[in-house]
C-alpha positions in Angstrom: -0.1 0.0 0.1 2.9 2.4 1.1 4.3 2.0 -2.4 1.6 2.4 -4.3 1.0 5.6 -2.4 4.1 6.9 -3.3 3.8 6.2 -7.1 0.5 7.9 -6.8 2.1 11.0 -5.2 4.7 11.1 -7.9 2.5 10.9 -10.7 0.4 13.6 -9.4 3.2 15.9 -8.7 4.5 15.1 -12.7 1.0 16.0 -13.8 1.1 19.3 -11.8 4.2 20.0 -13.3 2.9 19.6 -16.8 -0.1 21.5 -16.3 2.2 24.6 -15.6 4.3 23.9 -18.5 1.3 23.7 -20.7 0.2 27.0 -19.2 3.6 28.7 -19.8 3.6 27.3 -23.6 0.1 28.7 -24.2 1.2 32.1 -22.9 4.3 32.1 -25.0 2.2 31.1 -27.9 -0.1 34.1 -27.3 2.4 36.6 -27.0 4.1 35.4 -30.2 0.8 35.9 -32.0 0.1 39.2 -30.7 3.7 40.5 -31.6 3.2 38.9 -35.0 -0.1 40.6 -35.6 1.2 44.1 -35.0 4.2 43.6 -37.2 2.3 42.2 -40.2 -0.9 44.7 -39.4 0.5 47.4 -42.0 0.9 44.7 -44.9 -1.9 42.0 -44.5 -4.8 43.8 -42.5 -7.1 43.4 -45.4 -6.5 39.6 -45.3 -6.5 39.4 -41.5 -10.0 41.3 -40.9 -12.3 38.8 -43.0 -10.6 35.9 -41.7 -13.1 33.9 -39.2 -12.2 32.7 -35.8 -11.6 29.0 -36.6 -10.2 29.6 -40.2 -6.3 28.9 -40.7 -4.2 31.9 -41.9 -1.5 31.2 -44.3 1.2 33.5 -42.8 0.4 32.5 -39.2 1.2 28.9 -40.0 4.5 29.6 -41.5 5.7 31.5 -38.8 4.3 29.4 -36.1 5.2 26.1 -37.6 8.9 25.6 -35.6 7.6 26.8 -32.3 4.6 24.7 -32.5 6.9 21.6 -33.4 9.2 22.2 -30.8 6.2 22.6 -28.3 5.0 19.1 -29.5 8.1 17.5 -29.2 8.8 18.8 -25.7 5.5 18.0 -24.6 5.4 14.4 -26.0 9.0 13.8 -24.4 7.6 15.0 -21.1 4.4 13.4 -20.9 5.4 10.0 -22.7 3.7 7.7 -20.5 0.5 9.3 -20.6 -1.4 8.9 -23.8 -4.3 11.2 -23.4 -2.7 14.6 -24.6 -1.3 12.8 -27.4 -4.6 11.4 -28.6 -6.1 15.0 -28.3 -3.2 16.1 -30.3 -3.9 13.8 -33.1 -7.4 14.4 -33.0 -7.2 17.8 -33.7 -4.7 17.5 -36.4 -7.1 14.8 -38.0 -10.2 17.3 -37.7 -8.2 20.3 -39.3 -7.0 18.0 -41.9 -10.8 16.8 -42.5 -12.1 20.3 -42.5 -9.4 21.6 -44.8 -10.0 18.8 -47.3 -13.8 18.1 -46.9 -14.7 19.2 -50.5 -11.7 17.6 -52.2 -12.5 14.1 -50.4 -16.1 14.4 -51.2 -15.1 14.7 -55.0 -12.4 11.9 -54.7 -14.9 9.5 -53.0 -17.3 9.8 -56.2 -14.2 9.2 -58.3 -13.2 6.5 -56.2 -16.8 4.7 -56.5 -17.0 5.1 -60.2 -13.3 3.8 -60.7 -13.4 0.9 -58.1 -16.9 -0.3 -58.5 -18.8 0.7 -61.7 -16.0 0.8 -64.2 -14.9 -2.8 -63.5 -18.2 -4.3 -63.9 -19.0 -2.4 -67.0 -15.6 -3.8 -68.2 -16.2 -7.2 -67.4 -19.6 -7.2 -69.0 -18.1 -5.5 -72.1 -15.1 -8.1 -72.1 -17.8 -11.1 -72.1 -19.5 -9.4 -75.0 -16.5 -8.9 -77.1 -15.6 -12.4 -76.4 -19.0 -13.4 -77.4 -19.1 -11.5 -80.7 -15.3 -12.6 -81.6 -16.5 -16.3 -80.9 -19.8 -15.5 -83.2 -17.5 -14.2 -86.0 -15.2 -17.0 -86.0 -17.8 -19.6 -86.0 -19.9 -17.9 -88.8 -16.6 -17.5 -90.9 -15.1 -21.2 -90.0 -11.8 -19.4 -89.0 -11.1 -22.0 -86.2 -12.4 -25.5 -85.4 -15.2 -26.3 -82.6 -12.5 -27.9 -80.6 -10.2 -24.9 -80.8 -12.8 -22.5 -80.0 -13.8 -24.5 -76.8 -10.1 -24.9 -75.7 -9.5 -21.0 -76.3 -12.7 -20.3 -74.3 -11.6 -22.4 -71.5 -8.3 -20.8 -71.4 -9.9 -17.4 -71.4 -12.0 -18.3 -68.7 -9.3 -19.9 -66.6 -6.7 -17.1 -67.4 -9.3 -14.7 -66.2 -9.8 -16.7 -63.2 -6.4 -17.0 -62.4 -5.5 -13.3 -62.7 -8.7 -12.3 -60.7 -7.4 -14.8 -57.8 -4.0 -13.1 -58.2 -5.2 -9.6 -57.5 -7.4 -10.8 -54.3 -4.9 -9.6 -51.8 -4.6 -6.0 -53.1 -7.8 -5.5 -55.0 -10.7 -7.8 -53.7 -13.5 -5.9 -55.2 -11.8 -5.9 -58.6 -10.9 -9.4 -58.2 -14.4 -10.5 -57.3 -15.6 -9.0 -60.4 -12.9 -11.0 -62.7 -13.9 -14.2 -61.0 -17.5 -13.8 -61.5 -17.0 -13.1 -65.1 -14.7 -16.1 -65.6 -17.3 -18.2 -63.9 -20.0 -17.1 -66.3 -17.7 -17.9 -69.3 -17.0 -21.5 -67.8 -20.8 -22.1 -67.7 -21.4 -21.0 -71.3 -18.4 -22.7 -72.9 -19.3 -26.0 -71.1 -22.9 -25.6 -72.2 -21.6 -24.9 -76.1 -19.3 -27.9 -75.9 -22.1 -30.2 -75.0 -25.3 -28.8 -76.8 -23.7 -27.3 -80.0 -20.7 -29.4 -81.0 -21.2 -32.7 -78.9 -17.7 -32.5 -77.6 -18.4 -33.3 -74.1 -20.9 -36.1 -73.2 -23.8 -35.3 -70.7 -22.6 -36.8 -67.5 -19.1 -35.3 -67.7 -20.8 -32.1 -68.6 -23.1 -32.4 -65.6 -20.0 -33.1 -63.5 -18.2 -29.9 -64.5 -21.0 -27.8 -63.9 -21.6 -29.1 -60.5 -18.0 -28.5 -59.9 -18.3 -25.2 -61.1 -21.2 -24.5 -58.8 -19.1 -25.7 -56.1 -16.3 -23.6 -56.8 -18.7 -20.7 -57.0 -19.9 -21.3 -53.6 -16.6 -21.3 -52.3 -15.7 -18.3 -54.1 -18.7 -16.2 -52.5 -17.7 -17.3 -49.2 -14.0 -16.5 -49.7 -14.6 -13.0 -51.2 -17.8 -12.4 -49.0 -19.7 -11.2 -52.1 -23.5 -12.3 -52.8 -23.3 -11.8 -56.2 -20.9 -14.5 -56.9 -23.1 -16.9 -54.8 -26.1 -15.6 -57.0 -24.0 -16.4 -60.2 -23.6 -19.8 -58.9 -27.3 -20.3 -57.8 -28.5 -19.3 -61.2 -25.8 -21.5 -62.9 -27.1 -24.4 -60.5 -30.6 -24.1 -61.2 -30.1 -23.8 -65.0 -27.7 -26.7 -65.3 -30.4 -29.5 -65.5 -32.7 -27.5 -68.0 -29.6 -26.7 -70.2 -28.4 -30.5 -70.1 -31.8 -32.0 -70.4 -32.3 -34.6 -73.4 -36.0 -35.0 -72.9 -36.0 -38.3 -70.9 -38.4 -37.0 -68.3 -36.3 -38.3 -65.2 -38.1 -35.9 -63.0 -36.4 -37.7 -59.9 -32.7 -36.8 -61.3 -33.9 -33.2 -61.5 -35.6 -33.0 -58.2 -32.4 -35.0 -56.5 -29.8 -32.3 -58.1 -32.5 -29.6 -56.7 -32.3 -31.1 -53.1 -28.6 -31.0 -53.2 -28.3 -27.5 -54.4 -30.7 -26.4 -51.7 -28.6 -28.2 -48.8 -25.7 -26.3 -50.6 -27.7 -23.0 -49.8 -28.4 -24.3 -46.4 -24.9 -24.6 -45.4 -24.0 -21.0 -46.8 -26.7 -20.0 -44.6 -25.0 -21.3 -41.5 -22.0 -19.5 -42.8 -23.3 -15.9 -44.0 -27.1 -16.2 -44.2 -27.4 -14.1 -47.2 -31.4 -13.5 -47.3 -31.5 -12.7 -51.0 -29.7 -15.9 -51.9 -32.2 -17.9 -49.5 -35.0 -16.0 -51.0 -33.8 -16.8 -54.8 -33.3 -20.5 -53.9 -37.0 -20.4 -52.5 -38.4 -19.0 -55.3 -36.6 -21.3 -58.0 -37.4 -24.4 -56.2 -41.1 -24.0 -55.9 -41.3 -22.6 -59.2 -39.5 -25.5 -60.7 -41.8 -28.0 -58.7 -45.0 -26.1 -59.4 -44.3 -25.8 -63.1 -43.8 -29.6 -63.3 -46.9 -30.4 -61.4 -49.2 -28.2 -63.3 -47.9 -29.4 -66.8 -46.3 -33.0 -66.6 -47.5 -34.5 -63.2 -49.5 -37.7 -63.5 -51.0 -38.9 -60.2 -51.0 -42.6 -61.0 -47.2 -42.9 -61.7 -45.6 -40.1 -59.6 -47.8 -40.1 -56.7 -45.0 -41.0 -54.2 -42.5 -39.3 -56.1 -44.0 -36.0 -55.8 -45.0 -36.2 -52.1 -41.5 -37.2 -51.1 -39.8 -34.5 -52.8 -42.5 -31.9 -51.8 -41.5 -33.0 -48.1 -37.7 -32.9 -48.8 -38.1 -29.2 -50.2 -40.4 -28.0 -47.5 -37.8 -29.6 -44.6 -34.9 -27.9 -46.1 -36.3 -24.4 -46.3 -38.0 -24.9 -43.2 -34.7 -25.9 -41.5 -32.6 -23.3 -43.0 -35.0 -20.9 -41.6 -35.0 -22.1 -38.1 -31.5 -23.0 -37.8 -30.3 -19.5 -38.3 -33.1 -17.9 -36.3 -32.0 -20.3 -33.7 -28.2 -20.0 -33.6 -28.2 -16.2 -34.5 -31.1 -15.2 -32.2 -32.0 -12.5 -35.1 -35.1 -10.3 -34.5 -38.1 -11.5 -36.0 -39.5 -9.3 -38.9 -42.6 -9.1 -41.3 -40.7 -10.9 -44.2 -39.5 -13.8 -41.9 -43.0 -14.7 -41.0 -44.2 -14.1 -44.6 -41.4 -16.7 -45.8 -42.1 -19.0 -43.2 -46.1 -18.9 -43.7 -45.3 -19.3 -47.7 -43.1 -22.2 -47.2 -45.8 -23.9 -45.2 -48.7 -23.4 -47.4 -47.0 -23.9 -50.4 -46.2 -27.6 -49.0 -49.8 -27.8 -47.7 -51.6 -26.5 -50.8 -49.3 -29.2 -53.2 -49.7 -31.9 -50.8 -53.4 -31.0 -50.6 -53.9 -31.1 -54.3 -51.5 -34.2 -54.7 -53.9 -36.2 -52.3 -57.1 -35.0 -53.4 -56.6 -36.1 -56.9 -55.5 -39.5 -55.5 -58.0 -42.3 -55.0 -56.6 -43.4 -51.8 -54.9 -40.0 -51.0 -58.3 -38.3 -50.6 -59.2 -40.3 -47.5 -56.0 -39.0 -45.9 -56.4 -35.3 -46.4 -57.5 -34.7 -42.6 -54.4 -37.0 -41.5 -52.1 -35.0 -43.7 -53.5 -31.7 -42.5 -53.1 -32.9 -38.8 -49.7 -33.8 -39.6 -48.7 -30.6 -40.6 -49.8 -29.2 -37.2 -48.0 -32.0 -35.4 -44.9 -31.0 -37.4 -45.0 -27.5 -36.1 -46.0 -28.6 -32.5 -42.8 -31.0 -32.4 -41.0 -27.7 -33.2 -42.6 -25.5 -30.8 -41.8 -28.0 -28.1 -38.1 -28.3 -29.0 -38.0 -24.6 -28.7 -39.8 -24.6 -25.3 -37.8 -27.4 -23.5 -34.4 -26.5 -24.8 -35.2 -22.8 -24.7 -33.6 -22.4 -28.2 -33.9 -19.0 -30.2 -36.0 -15.9 -29.4 -39.3 -16.5 -27.6 -41.0 -15.0 -31.0 -39.6 -18.2 -32.7 -41.6 -20.5 -30.2 -45.0 -18.4 -30.5 -44.9 -18.4 -34.4 -44.1 -22.3 -34.4 -47.1 -22.7 -31.9 -49.1 -20.2 -34.0 -48.6 -22.4 -36.9 -49.8 -25.2 -34.9 -53.1 -23.6 -34.4 -53.5 -22.7 -38.0 -53.3 -26.2 -39.2 -55.7 -27.5 -36.5 -58.1 -24.7 -37.6 -57.6 -26.1 -41.1 -58.1 -29.7 -40.1 -61.1 -28.9 -38.7 -63.5 -28.3 -41.7 -61.3 -30.8 -43.7 -62.4 -33.7 -41.3 -65.5 -32.3 -39.9 -68.4 -30.2 -41.2 -71.4 -28.1 -39.8 -71.6 -26.6 -36.6 -68.3 -28.3 -35.1 -66.5 -26.2 -37.6 -68.0 -23.1 -36.3 -67.6 -24.1 -32.6 -64.0 -25.0 -32.8 -62.9 -21.8 -35.0 -64.7 -19.6 -32.7 -63.3 -21.2 -29.6 -59.7 -21.0 -31.1 -60.2 -17.4 -32.2 -61.1 -16.6 -28.3 -58.6 -18.7 -26.8 -55.7 -16.8 -29.3 -57.2 -13.5 -28.3 -57.1 -14.1 -24.5 -53.5 -15.4 -25.0 -52.5 -12.2 -27.2 -54.0 -9.6 -24.9 -53.2 -11.2 -21.4 -49.8 -12.6 -22.2 -48.8 -10.0 -24.4 -48.3 -12.5 -27.4 -48.8 -10.3 -30.2 -48.7 -12.9 -33.1 -51.4 -15.0 -31.1 -53.8 -11.8 -31.2 -53.2 -11.2 -34.8 -53.9 -14.7 -35.8 -57.2 -14.4 -33.8 -58.8 -11.8 -35.8 -58.9 -14.0 -39.4 -60.1 -16.8 -37.3 -63.1 -14.6 -35.9 -64.0 -13.9 -39.5 -63.8 -17.3 -40.6 -66.0 -18.4 -37.7 -68.4 -15.7 -38.6 -68.7 -17.0 -42.0 -69.0 -20.4 -41.0 -71.9 -19.8 -38.6 -73.4 -17.7 -41.6 -73.3 -20.9 -43.5 -74.7 -22.8 -40.6 -77.6 -20.7 -40.5 -78.5 -20.7 -44.2 -78.6 -24.5 -44.3 -80.2 -25.0 -40.8 -83.1 -22.5 -41.1 -83.5 -22.3 -44.8 -83.7 -25.8 -45.8 -86.9 -26.9 -43.9 -89.9 -27.3 -46.1 -92.1 -28.9 -43.7 -93.1 -31.7 -46.0 -92.5 -34.3 -43.3 -93.0 -34.3 -40.0 -89.7 -36.1 -39.1 -88.1 -33.0 -40.7 -89.3 -30.7 -37.9 -86.4 -29.4 -35.6 -87.3 -28.8 -31.8 -87.4 -24.9 -31.5 -84.5 -23.5 -29.0 -83.4 -27.0 -28.1 -81.5 -27.9 -31.0 -77.9 -27.8 -32.2 -78.1 -24.9 -34.3 -79.3 -22.6 -31.6 -76.7 -24.0 -28.9 -73.9 -23.1 -31.6 -75.3 -19.6 -31.9 -75.1 -19.2 -28.0 -71.5 -20.3 -27.9 -70.6 -18.4 -30.7 -72.0 -15.1 -29.0 -70.4 -16.2 -25.6 -67.2 -16.6 -27.2 -67.6 -13.0 -29.0 -68.6 -11.6 -25.8 -65.3 -12.6 -24.0 -63.5 -11.0 -26.9 -65.3 -7.9 -26.7 -65.0 -7.6 -22.8 -61.3 -8.3 -23.1 -61.0 -5.5 -25.8 -62.6 -3.1 -23.5 -60.1 -3.8 -20.5 -57.7 -1.1 -20.2 -55.3 -2.9 -18.5 -54.6 -5.1 -21.8 -52.9 -3.6 -24.6 -53.5 -4.5 -28.4 -51.1 -5.8 -30.6 -52.3 -3.3 -33.4 -51.3 0.2 -33.2 -54.2 2.3 -31.9 -54.0 4.9 -34.7 -53.9 2.1 -37.7 -56.7 1.8 -39.8 -56.9 -1.6 -38.9 -57.4 -1.3 -35.4 -60.2 1.3 -36.0 -61.7 -0.9 -38.2 -61.8 -4.0 -36.0 -63.1 -1.8 -33.0 -66.3 -1.6 -35.0 -66.3 -4.9 -36.7 -65.9 -7.3 -33.7 -68.6 -5.7 -31.6 -70.9 -5.4 -34.6 -70.5 -9.1 -35.3 -71.2 -9.8 -31.5 -74.6 -7.7 -31.7 -75.4 -9.3 -35.1 -75.0 -12.7 -34.2 -76.8 -12.2 -30.8 -79.9 -10.9 -32.6 -80.3 -13.3 -35.1 -79.5 -16.4 -32.8 -83.0 -15.7 -31.1 -84.6 -14.3 -34.4 -84.1 -17.1 -36.4 -85.5 -19.6 -33.8 -88.7 -17.4 -33.8 -88.8 -17.4 -37.5 -88.4 -21.2 -37.4 -91.0 -21.9 -34.9 -93.8 -20.1 -37.0 -92.5 -21.3 -40.2 -92.6 -24.9 -39.1 -96.1 -24.2 -37.6 -97.3 -22.8 -40.8 -96.3 -25.6 -42.9 -97.9 -28.2 -40.6 -101.3 -26.5 -41.2 -101.3 -27.5 -44.8 -104.5 -28.8 -46.1 -104.8 -30.5 -49.6 -108.3 -29.8 -51.2 -109.2 -32.2 -53.8 -110.1 -30.5 -57.1 -111.6 -31.6 -60.5 -108.5 -30.6 -62.3 -105.2 -32.2 -62.4 -103.8 -30.5 -59.5 -105.2 -30.4 -56.0 -105.4 -27.2 -53.8 -103.2 -26.4 -51.0 -104.0 -24.1 -48.4 -102.4 -22.8 -45.4 -103.3 -20.8 -42.3 -101.9 -17.6 -43.6 -102.4 -16.0 -40.2 -99.4 -17.4 -38.9 -97.3 -15.5 -41.1 -98.8 -12.1 -39.5 -98.2 -13.7 -36.2 -94.5 -14.5 -37.3 -94.0 -10.6 -38.3 -95.5 -9.2 -35.1 -93.5 -11.5 -32.7 -90.2 -10.7 -34.7 -91.0 -6.9 -34.5 -91.8 -7.5 -30.7 -88.5 -9.3 -30.2 -86.5 -6.6 -32.2 -87.9 -3.7 -29.6 -87.0 -5.9 -27.0 -83.6 -6.7 -28.2 -82.7 -2.9 -28.8 -84.1 -2.0 -25.2 -82.0 -4.7 -23.6 -78.9 -3.6 -25.3 -79.4 0.1 -24.5 -79.8 -1.2 -20.8 -76.7 -3.3 -20.8 -74.6 -0.3 -22.4 -76.1 1.9 -20.1 -75.2 0.0 -16.9 -71.9 -2.2 -17.8 -70.5 -1.1 -21.1 -71.1 2.6 -21.0 -69.7 3.6 -24.6 -71.1 6.6 -25.8 -70.6 5.6 -29.6 -72.4 2.4 -29.1 -75.1 4.2 -27.2 -76.0 6.5 -30.3 -75.9 3.4 -32.5 -78.3 1.7 -30.4 -80.6 4.8 -30.4 -80.4 4.7 -34.2 -81.5 1.1 -34.4 -84.2 1.5 -31.7 -85.6 4.5 -33.8 -85.6 2.2 -36.8 -87.3 -0.5 -35.0 -90.1 1.8 -33.9 -90.8 2.8 -37.3 -90.7 -0.5 -38.6 -93.3 -1.6 -35.9 -95.6 1.3 -37.0 -95.4 0.7 -40.6 -95.5 -3.2 -40.7 -96.3 -4.4 -37.2 -99.8 -2.4 -37.2 -100.7 -3.6 -40.4 -99.9 -7.4 -39.5 -102.2 -6.7 -36.2 -104.9 -5.1 -38.4 -104.9 -8.3 -40.8 -105.1 -10.2 -37.6 -108.3 -8.4 -36.6 -109.9 -8.6 -40.0 -109.3 -12.6 -39.9 -111.0 -12.8 -36.6 -113.8 -10.8 -37.8 -114.2 -13.1 -40.9 -113.5 -16.5 -39.7 -111.9 -19.3 -41.8 -113.9 -22.3 -42.4 -110.6 -24.4 -41.9 -108.9 -22.7 -39.2 -110.0 -21.4 -35.7 -109.3 -18.1 -34.6 -109.1 -16.9 -30.5 -109.5 -14.0 -28.9 -105.7 -13.8 -29.0 -106.0 -12.4 -32.4 -107.4 -9.2 -31.0 -105.4 -8.9 -27.7 -102.0 -9.4 -29.0 -101.8 -5.9 -30.1 -101.5 -4.9 -26.7 -98.9 -7.3 -25.8 -97.0 -5.6 -28.6 -97.7 -2.1 -27.5 -95.8 -3.0 -24.3 -92.7 -3.9 -26.2 -93.3 -0.4 -28.0 -93.6 1.3 -24.9 -90.1 -0.3 -23.4 -88.6 0.8 -26.7 -89.7 4.3 -26.1 -88.8 4.3 -22.7 -85.0 3.6 -23.7 -85.1 6.5 -25.8 -86.5 8.6 -22.9 -83.6 7.4 -20.6 -81.1 8.3 -23.3 -82.4 12.1 -23.5 -82.6 12.4 -19.9 -78.7 12.0 -19.5 -76.4 14.9 -18.8 -74.8 16.7 -22.0 -77.3 15.4 -24.3 -78.0 18.0 -27.0 -81.5 19.6 -27.8 -81.5 18.1 -31.1 -81.9 14.7 -29.6 -84.6 16.0 -27.3 -86.7 17.4 -30.0 -86.2 14.4 -32.0 -87.5 12.2 -29.1 -90.6 14.4 -28.8 -91.2 14.0 -32.5 -90.9 10.3 -32.3 -93.1 10.1 -29.0 -96.0 11.8 -30.5 -95.8 10.3 -33.9 -95.9 6.8 -32.3 -98.9 7.9 -30.2 -101.1 9.4 -33.0 -100.3 6.3 -35.2 -101.3 3.9 -32.5 -104.4 5.9 -31.3 -105.5 6.0 -34.9 -104.9 2.2 -35.3 -107.0 1.9 -32.1 -109.8 3.9 -33.4 -110.2 1.7 -36.6 -109.7 -1.6 -34.6 -112.6 -0.8 -32.1 -114.8 0.7 -34.8 -114.4 -2.7 -36.8 -115.2 -4.8 -33.7 -118.1 -2.8 -32.8 -119.3 -2.9 -36.4 -120.0 0.8 -36.4 -121.8 1.9 -39.7 -120.0 5.4 -39.3 -117.0 5.8 -41.7 -113.9 5.8 -39.6 -112.7 8.6 -41.7 -114.7 11.0 -39.8 -113.6 9.5 -36.5 -109.8 9.9 -37.8 -110.3 13.5 -38.5 -111.9 14.4 -35.4 -108.8 12.3 -33.7 -106.1 14.3 -35.5 -107.9 17.6 -35.0 -108.2 16.9 -31.2 -104.6 15.6 -30.9 -103.3 18.7 -32.8 -105.2 20.9 -30.4 -103.6 19.0 -27.5 -100.0 19.3 -29.3 -100.2 23.1 -29.6 -101.7 23.4 -26.0 -99.0 21.3 -24.6 -96.5 23.3 -26.7 -97.9 26.7 -25.0 -97.9 25.1 -21.7 -94.3 23.9 -21.8 -93.3 27.0 -24.2 -92.1 24.5 -26.8 -92.2 26.1 -30.3 -91.5 23.1 -32.3 -94.5 21.4 -30.6 -96.7 24.2 -31.5 -95.3 24.3 -34.9 -95.9 20.4 -35.2 -99.3 20.8 -34.2 -100.1 23.4 -36.7 -98.6 21.3 -39.5 -100.7 18.4 -38.3 -104.1 20.5 -38.1 -103.2 21.5 -41.5 -102.8 17.9 -42.8 -106.0 16.8 -41.3 -107.8 19.9 -43.1 -106.4 18.7 -46.4 -107.7 15.3 -45.7 -111.0 16.7 -44.8 -111.6 18.9 -48.0 -109.9 16.5 -50.6 -110.7 13.1 -49.2 -113.3 12.8 -46.1 -115.9 15.3 -47.8 -116.6 13.3 -50.7 -117.5 10.2 -48.7 -119.4 11.8 -45.7 -123.2 12.6 -45.4 -124.3 16.3 -44.4 -124.6 15.3 -40.7 -121.0 14.0 -40.6 -119.6 17.0 -42.6 -121.5 19.1 -40.1 -119.8 17.4 -37.2 -116.3 17.4 -38.7 -116.5 20.8 -39.7 -117.7 22.4 -36.5 -115.5 20.3 -34.3 -112.3 21.5 -36.1 -113.7 24.8 -36.3 -114.3 25.2 -32.7 -110.8 23.6 -32.2 -109.3 26.2 -34.2 -111.2 28.9 -32.5 -109.8 27.5 -28.9 -106.4 27.4 -30.7 -106.4 30.9 -31.6 -107.8 32.0 -28.2 -104.9 30.1 -26.3 -102.2 32.1 -28.4 -104.0 35.3 -27.6 -104.1 34.7 -24.0 -100.7 33.6 -23.4 -99.1 35.5 -26.2 -96.7 37.3 -23.8 -95.5 34.1 -22.3 -94.8 32.1 -25.6 -91.4 32.4 -26.8 -89.1 30.8 -29.6 -87.0 29.2 -27.2 -86.6 25.4 -27.1 -86.6 24.4 -23.5 -86.1 21.2 -21.5 
């Protein structure tokens, strides 16, 4: 410890001494600068004035060069053990040099790029073209024999190759271009010798080109240049086609292609040049696809096609996974696309091969499940051995789910497909949101769409295929597999929507993306749509089956017998569907008000509620009127009960519930006056419409001889009066204006329609009644004129 402390003290003293000397040197330099400035001020004043602070002045450099060099040498000898000042000095000099030479260096870089990279590539291309032109000329004019041409070509390529290899140490980039050009010449010369002159047999030619390809791979690794590897790759895949004799030995072609792909696998362990991998991927599947679509015969080549299809799939699958596992590279979208494309090309070709084969068609489900098992084994290995990035495990697991999803419709049909798909979608979404596995959530979205489309298909077959021809065709309402499927589907989507609304779980999609905004509306819409139609279809099924079971065949003298049904059941079906619709929107509004509390959803529900109310007023009241007419004019084939009359009041209860949900909406805080005015308009239209229907209903039942046209005019007039009076009382201008408009409509009806069909007494009653009402209205306006304003109050 004492020795170390003494060394530390000595170093500190030496450092302080250096700082003092540095200060003295700085002081001397400043004094020399000042003296120089005064001596030269008369001659170079104009040059010194515009010089900036950091600029380098030529006279100063010349005069100060010696002292500065001496100072640097002195400092260097004094502080030799300490490297920091020396590094700073070198940095300053380097920075000054870079500033001084900035523009020339940029110019030199461009020139260097052209000279070292562009010119040599242009040169080698021109050289190859020149050799080709010379060879073409010599061939056309028979200047040299074919053997001499081939020998000269080989010598040219070998000479170019040797020259390129010799220049590798000093000029690697230039050497790589020469080697690439020589390899191209070797390929073409060998092809010419085989194809045009028959100088080399097929097998030696094949062996030579394999050697060239192997050498190209070695050169690409040695030079670390992808372009050389690409040349070898193109040559390797071109060899079988260049040397083909039309024998159709496809097993030789695929064996050779597999060997080349294994070479690509080896290079991927060394370099993993993605463009090389992509090229091999495209070439291989193009070769296989072109053969499959043009020359494949299932009877003779079934096993061959499946074998090489599996080999190609495994090679590319292992190439991808091996590098990701060893290099631990971050996943990118292109990686996912490539893996999915490889898997689906394998599955697509495999499915087509099996589907066209007599035995294979029975193995489609097993083949699909086998794909899922393959990815499952890979995912288990990753999980157990903790290999690679965790996203690799998630991706492999996702592929398992994808192929299980495909297996479902291949092996099963009907409701099982829908149930399994929607369950899988809910599971993936739950894992994606709660565990933060983004790939699972993204996979759940297409599954949701698939499940929804499958549900629609189930509905189309289950609820539209019944014609009631046989009793055994009937389906038990509610207690059937179709309704159970619908309920489970709705439950699964309910879980998905509930998870999506939880703030503690973040989405895998960016909130600002178009897909995220679209799915925010699509998924709840699917839930609401499915929940609504799940019950509506059961209501339709019940009444449709009941309608078809009422079929009565009446013999006829003609060739065809007459069939009649109880058509009143169709009206009952309409009424109950509308009752259900009103109840559904009311319950949905209540759920949103108490649980979800989403403003946008609230407005959407309000829109559907208003639409359902108007549909009921137009279509529902008409169906209720038809039921009354059917009750009053009884059928000789079917019995009618008093429920034909009283069902209208059941419907009015559902109408009141729907109107009450609208009332609850406008009573919330922050609701604009426009919504309140709209509610009042909707309420009074509904009331007058229902009252008019009731008036006609009871006049028909009482068998009144008086025309209900008279009663309607009086009713409308009274209601207009009440509307205006209510508007004056509540000081609501829009109600008063609405009452006046409605009164005007009543008068138009009176003069242009009623008056034609009424007798004198009826006309008198109507005119007197309406006239008195108008006088009362005018009196009210005069009495409360000071209290009436144009404001719209609550």
